[in-house]
N, C-alpha and C positions, 0 to 999 in steps of 0.2 A: 238315386245313385248319381245322376248327373250333377245334382247340387253339391254332393260331397266331393266329386272330382273337381268341380269349379272352385271350391275353397281349398282343397288340398294341393292343387297344382301350384299356386303361388308359394305355399309353404315349402314344397319340395324344391322349387326354383331358388328360393332364398337360401335354403340349406345347402344346395349345390354351390351357390355363389360364395357363401361364407367358407365352405370347405376349400374351394379353389383359392380364395384369398389367403387362407391360413396355410395352405401348402405351397403358396408362391414363395420362391426363394428370395430372401432378403440380402441386400448387399450392405456389409458392415465394413467400416474402415476405422483405424485408430490413429491417434496423434499423441505426442507428448507435449502438452501445452507448456510445461515448465521448460523443456528444451527449446521450444519455439520462442518463448518469452526471453530466455537468457541469450539466445542466439540472434535475436532481432536487433539490427543495428540501432534502431530508434531507442531501444531499452538502454543500450550503452550510453547514447547521447543524453538521455534523460537522467541516468545515474550520475553522469559527470556534472550536469547542471545542478542537480540536487546536492551533490557533494560540495560544489562551490558555494551554494547558499548555506549549507551546514557549516562550512569553514568560516564564512563571514559571521554567522550567528555565534560560533564558538569564540571568535576573536572579540566580538562585541561583549559577550558574556565575561570574558577574561578582563576586559577593560572595566566593566561594571564591578566585578569582584575586587579588582585592584583598588577602585575608588572606595568600596566598602571597607577594605582592609586598612586603607590610609585613615579613614574616619575612625575605625576602631582603635588604631594606634594613637590618634589624637585624644580620644576619650581616655585611654590608659594613661597617657602623659598628663592629662589634666587631673586625673584621680591621684596620681603620684604627687603632683604639685599641691593638692589639697592636704596631703599628709605632712607637709612642711610645717613644723612648729613655729617657725619665725613669722609666718603670715599673720597679719592682723585679722580681726573678726570681720571687718568690712571687706578686706581682700578675699577672705574665704567665702563670704556670702556672694560676692561678685563672681568669683570663679565657680561657685556651686551653681549659680544661675546660668552661666555660660555652658557648664557641663550638662545641665539638664536640657538646655536648648539643643546642644550638639547631639545628645543621646536621642532626643525626639526626632531630630533630623535623620539620624542614623537608622532608627526604626522605620521611618517613612521610606527612606531609600531602600532598605532591606525588603519591605513589602512591595515597593515598586519593582524591584529586581525580580522578586518571585513571580509577580504578575506578568512581567515581561517574558520571563523564562517559560511560564506555562503557555502564554499566548503564542510565543515563537515556536515552541515545540508542537502545539496544536496546529498552527498554520503549516509547518513543515510536514507533519503527518497527513494533513488533509490534502496538501498539494501532491505529495507522494502517491496517495491513494487515487486521486483524480487522474494523474498521469498513468498509473498502473491500469486503471479501468479503461482509459482511452486506448492504450496499447493492446489490451486483451480484446477489446472490441474490434480493432483493426485485424488482429490475428484470427479471431473467430470468423470474420467476414471472408478472409482468404481461405481458411480451412473449408468453410462451407462452399465457396466457389469451386475449389478443386475437387472436393468430395462429390458435389453434384455434377459438375460439368465433365470431369475426367473419369470419375468412377461410378457415376449414377448411384451413389450411396443412399441407402435408406436411413442409416444410423452412423453417427461418428462418436466414438468413445475416447475419452482422455485416459491415457495410461499413466499419467504422472499424478502427483498429489499437489497441484498448484494452489489449491485452497487451504492446504496445510492441516487437513483433518487427521493425518497420520496414516491413512489407508488410501491407496489409489483407487479410482473408480473401477478400473479393470485390473484384476489380479494376474490374468494371463491372456495373451492374445498372440496368435501366430504372427511372426514378423512380416509375412507377406501382406498382412492387412495394414501395416503402418505406412502412412503417407507423410510423416514428419519431414523427411528430407525434401520431398517435392514442395511442400509448403514453405520450408526454409529458403529454398531457391527463389521462389516468387516473392517472399517477404523482403529479401535483401536485394532484389533485382535493381532497385533504384538507390541503393546505398551509395554515398558520395565516393567511396574508394573503389567502386566497381568500374 
């Protein structure tokens, strides 16, 4: 019988420990990551920088498109000249050669423009995503600091749909659990206009 007690005692102690842990009260807080991201002063600054870069890219694209349109107009003009019945066969052959060379140059420019456009858009999207990820990391760090230090939280849930899945992570939470405003104050504490 003592052997049975010797083996059962640790089992009972483990069971009691697990029961105590399971019944321990958990502290949960919530935040709206979307609201924090939108309200973070660095997000606004980043959006302004990205918008400036986009505007430069659009201006450059318009210049390139204008070049292509001018080239297309030259090609149309040469095609009309070729229709002139007064032209000699030698002149027609010469103009036909010029037209083919210009058309090839136009196709090359068009391909170059499309490649530039894809690369520029890819770079803009990548830069935007890198900035967004950096800002989210900064926000999460402050959320975690406040949740742990000020609220001794065990869990933090996001009540927004910042990842864009269409459904927020938390469908309902008591507003007393929300620490978004506390985090926003700390996030923007070193804003230049404060």
